C-alpha positions in Angstrom: 83.1 8.2 -30.2 84.3 11.7 -31.0 82.1 14.6 -32.3 83.9 14.5 -35.6 82.9 10.9 -36.4 79.3 11.1 -35.3 76.6 10.2 -37.9 72.8 9.9 -37.5 72.8 6.9 -39.8 71.9 3.7 -38.0 71.3 5.5 -34.7 68.3 5.0 -32.4 67.0 8.4 -31.5 64.4 9.4 -29.0 62.7 12.8 -29.1 60.8 14.0 -26.1 57.9 16.3 -26.9 58.1 14.7 -30.3 54.6 15.7 -31.4 55.2 19.4 -30.9 56.0 22.0 -33.7 59.7 21.4 -33.4 59.3 17.6 -33.0 57.4 17.2 -36.2 59.9 19.2 -38.3 62.8 17.5 -36.6 61.5 14.0 -37.3 61.0 14.9 -40.9 64.6 16.0 -41.2 65.9 13.1 -39.1 64.3 10.4 -41.2 66.3 11.6 -44.3 69.5 10.7 -42.4 68.5 7.0 -42.2 68.4 6.4 -38.5 67.9 2.8 -37.3 64.9 3.8 -35.0 63.1 7.0 -34.1 61.0 7.0 -30.9 58.5 9.8 -30.5 57.9 10.3 -26.8 54.9 12.5 -25.7 51.9 12.4 -23.5 49.2 13.2 -26.0 47.7 10.2 -27.7 45.6 12.4 -30.1 48.7 14.2 -31.4 50.4 10.9 -31.8 47.4 9.6 -33.8 47.5 12.7 -36.0 51.3 12.4 -36.5 50.9 8.8 -37.6 49.1 10.1 -40.7 52.4 11.7 -41.7 54.9 9.3 -40.2 53.5 5.8 -40.1 54.8 3.2 -37.6 53.6 0.2 -39.6 55.4 -2.2 -41.8 59.1 -1.6 -42.1 58.9 2.0 -40.7 61.6 2.9 -38.2 59.2 5.2 -36.3 57.8 4.2 -32.9 55.3 6.1 -30.7 55.7 6.0 -27.0 53.0 7.5 -24.6 54.7 9.0 -21.6 55.5 12.1 -19.6 59.0 13.4 -18.7 57.7 13.8 -15.1 57.6 10.0 -14.9 61.1 8.8 -14.5 60.3 5.1 -14.6 58.5 5.5 -17.9 61.5 7.4 -19.3 63.8 4.6 -18.3 61.6 2.1 -20.2 61.6 4.4 -23.3 65.4 4.8 -23.2 66.1 1.1 -23.7 68.4 0.7 -26.7 68.5 4.5 -27.4 71.7 6.1 -28.7 70.7 9.8 -28.9 68.1 11.8 -27.0 66.8 15.2 -28.2 64.8 16.7 -25.3 62.2 19.2 -26.6 59.4 18.5 -24.1 58.5 21.6 -21.9 55.8 23.8 -20.6 56.7 27.0 -22.4 53.7 29.4 -22.3 54.8 32.2 -20.0 51.3 33.1 -18.6 50.5 29.4 -18.0 53.8 28.8 -16.2 53.3 32.0 -14.0 49.8 30.8 -13.0 50.8 27.1 -12.6 54.4 27.4 -11.1 54.5 23.9 -9.6 53.4 22.3 -12.9 56.2 24.2 -14.7 58.7 23.0 -12.2 57.6 19.4 -12.5 57.9 19.3 -16.2 60.8 21.6 -16.9 63.1 20.9 -13.9 62.0 17.5 -12.6 61.7 16.3 -16.2 65.2 17.4 -17.0 66.5 15.5 -13.9 64.6 12.4 -15.1 66.2 12.7 -18.6 69.7 12.9 -17.0 69.1 9.9 -14.7 67.6 7.8 -17.4 70.3 8.6 -20.0 73.1 7.7 -17.5 71.4 4.5 -16.5 70.7 3.5 -20.1 74.2 4.4 -21.2 73.0 6.5 -24.2 75.7 8.2 -26.2 74.5 11.8 -26.2 71.7 14.1 -25.0 70.8 17.5 -26.5 68.3 19.7 -24.7 66.4 22.6 -26.1 66.5 25.9 -24.2 65.4 29.5 -24.8 66.7 33.1 -24.6 64.3 33.5 -21.7 66.7 31.4 -19.6 69.2 34.3 -19.6 68.7 36.6 -16.6 65.1 35.3 -16.3 62.2 37.5 -15.2 59.5 34.8 -15.5 59.1 31.3 -14.1 59.4 29.7 -17.6 62.8 31.3 -18.1 63.9 30.4 -14.5 62.9 26.7 -15.0 64.8 26.6 -18.3 67.9 28.2 -16.6 67.8 25.4 -14.0 67.4 22.8 -16.7 70.4 24.2 -18.6 72.5 23.9 -15.4 71.3 20.4 -14.8 72.3 19.2 -18.3 75.7 20.9 -18.3 76.6 19.5 -14.9 75.3 16.1 -15.9 78.6 15.6 -17.7 80.2 15.4 -14.3 77.7 12.9 -13.1 78.4 10.8 -16.1 82.0 10.7 -15.0 83.6 11.0 -18.5 82.5 7.5 -19.5 78.8 7.9 -19.9 76.5 10.1 -22.0 77.6 13.6 -23.0 75.0 16.4 -22.4 74.7 19.8 -24.1 72.0 22.5 -24.8 71.0 24.7 -27.7 69.5 28.1 -26.8 67.7 30.2 -29.4 64.9 32.8 -29.7 61.3 33.0 -30.9 60.3 30.4 -33.5 58.2 31.4 -36.5 55.3 29.0 -36.7 55.6 27.4 -33.3 52.6 27.0 -31.1 51.8 30.2 -29.2 53.6 32.3 -31.8 52.5 35.9 -32.1 52.2 35.6 -35.9 48.8 33.8 -35.9 47.5 36.2 -33.3 48.4 39.2 -35.4 46.8 37.5 -38.5 43.6 37.0 -36.5 43.6 40.5 -35.1 44.1 42.2 -38.5 40.6 41.3 -39.5 39.4 43.6 -36.7 41.5 46.5 -37.9 43.5 46.6 -34.6 46.5 44.6 -33.4 47.7 44.7 -29.8 51.3 45.3 -28.9 52.6 45.4 -25.3 55.3 48.0 -26.0 56.4 49.7 -29.3 60.1 49.5 -28.2 60.1 45.7 -27.9 62.6 43.6 -29.9 63.0 39.8 -30.3 65.3 37.3 -31.9 63.7 35.3 -34.7 64.4 31.9 -36.1 62.4 29.5 -38.4 61.6 26.0 -37.5 63.8 24.7 -40.3 66.7 26.8 -39.0 66.1 25.5 -35.5 66.0 21.9 -36.6 69.2 22.3 -38.7 71.0 23.9 -35.7 70.0 21.1 -33.4 71.1 18.4 -35.9 74.4 20.1 -36.5 75.2 20.9 -32.8 74.3 17.3 -31.7 76.9 16.1 -34.2 79.5 18.5 -33.1 79.0 18.5 -29.3 81.8 17.5 -26.9 79.5 17.7 -23.9 78.8 20.7 -21.6 78.4 23.4 -24.2 75.5 25.8 -24.6 75.1 26.5 -28.4 73.7 29.8 -29.5 73.0 30.6 -33.2 73.6 33.9 -34.7 70.1 34.9 -35.8 68.4 38.2 -36.8 66.4 40.5 -34.6 63.2 42.3 -35.4 61.1 45.0 -33.8 57.7 43.8 -32.9 56.1 47.0 -34.2 57.6 46.1 -37.6 56.2 42.7 -37.5 52.7 44.1 -36.7 53.1 46.6 -39.6 54.1 43.9 -42.1 51.4 41.5 -41.0 48.7 44.0 -40.6 49.4 47.0 -42.8 47.1 49.9 -42.2 45.8 48.5 -38.9 45.7 50.5 -35.7 48.3 49.4 -33.1 46.9 49.4 -29.5 49.6 49.5 -26.9 48.5 47.4 -23.9 51.6 47.6 -21.6 54.3 45.0 -20.8 52.8 41.9 -19.2 54.2 40.3 -16.0 57.3 38.3 -16.8 57.9 40.0 -20.2 61.1 41.8 -21.2 61.6 44.7 -23.6 64.5 42.9 -25.2 65.8 39.3 -25.0 69.4 38.2 -24.4 71.0 35.1 -25.9 74.5 35.5 -24.4 74.9 37.6 -21.3 78.0 39.7 -20.6 79.1 37.3 -17.9 78.6 34.3 -20.2 80.5 35.9 -23.0 83.8 35.5 -21.0 83.5 31.8 -21.5 82.0 31.9 -25.0 83.7 31.4 -28.4 82.6 32.9 -31.7 82.6 29.9 -34.1 81.2 29.7 -37.6 77.8 31.3 -37.3 77.2 30.6 -33.6 78.5 31.2 -30.1 79.6 28.3 -28.0 79.4 28.9 -24.3 81.9 26.6 -22.7 81.3 25.3 -19.1 83.3 26.9 -16.2 83.9 23.6 -14.5 87.1 21.7 -13.6 86.0 18.8 -15.7 86.0 20.9 -18.9 89.4 20.4 -20.6 88.2 19.7 -24.1 89.9 21.7 -26.8 87.0 21.2 -29.3 86.3 24.9 -29.7 89.8 26.4 -29.2 89.9 27.7 -32.8 87.0 30.0 -32.0 87.6 33.6 -30.9 86.6 35.1 -27.6 84.1 38.0 -27.7 85.4 41.5 -26.7 85.2 42.6 -23.1 81.6 43.7 -22.3 80.1 41.8 -25.2 76.4 41.1 -24.8 74.3 39.4 -27.5 70.9 40.9 -27.1 68.0 41.5 -29.5 68.4 45.3 -29.3 72.1 45.4 -30.1 72.1 42.7 -32.7 74.1 43.7 -35.8 71.6 41.7 -38.0 68.0 43.0 -38.4 65.3 41.6 -40.6 64.1 43.8 -43.5 60.4 43.9 -44.4 60.9 41.5 -47.3 62.9 39.1 -45.2 60.1 39.2 -42.6 57.5 38.5 -45.3 59.6 35.6 -46.6 60.1 34.2 -43.1 56.4 34.2 -42.1 55.0 33.4 -45.6 53.3 36.7 -46.3 52.9 37.9 -49.9 55.1 40.9 -51.0 
């Protein structure tokens, strides 16, 4: 099956980390595309119970809930039975928690990725799309380092599949508005005290909404040839501007950059840009491996020498009104 003929209709889809912020929004969008079955794979029975109130698994519902952990390869193999498409969103992603619990981060983010690859090949699924992060580019914290390794595992998994098994790709994007751990609810809480905390006034970040992230994953999963890392063109913002919009008139207390934190994030490094193509609102980083001979993205243009897609040199910046619209603040 080629990327051009792929449709979600009548597919059996498994979503790891399906009870998270992304998973909930993704399932909502996916069900509109009439899949044959949707399996929500996660380790938290309470979150699955709460999610059942929105997406029932009774009667003629196509939704199924599967308790399991990506650390458990045998459980994944059971869950992958009869699955066509896997969207891998499960991860430990809180930077301080990963720094303090490095082995736990490795077990989930790296060993879990390996288990996904093995189970997908054994079950002969059609395609696997894994979610990554800008922190995987030149990582300075353990979370980013584990996601970098996971990206490498998924890209190279195409060689393990041998050209006749699943195809594997990744999407990589920046901070998500409304996701768990987002700075937005923290600023909203702090503004009641009259003071918001900021680690550095120079800091910038890429910003994307949950809806935009879901749409990007859906589209790239349809278009993937296997081996690409997909990067959306998304706006940047200065964290000091976010604080000003969310907490106007409040004092800003600068606390200093935390361990594992960058001033600016990068979505496409200068080295990666040499194998990237600029295609219709996104960058597609093609794999530098002998098995990659697919002309899928040959119509895209190569970035200029020295190109680097970073949150501080981004040509697109959010205005105050765009920020308010994105985070749901009144104008």
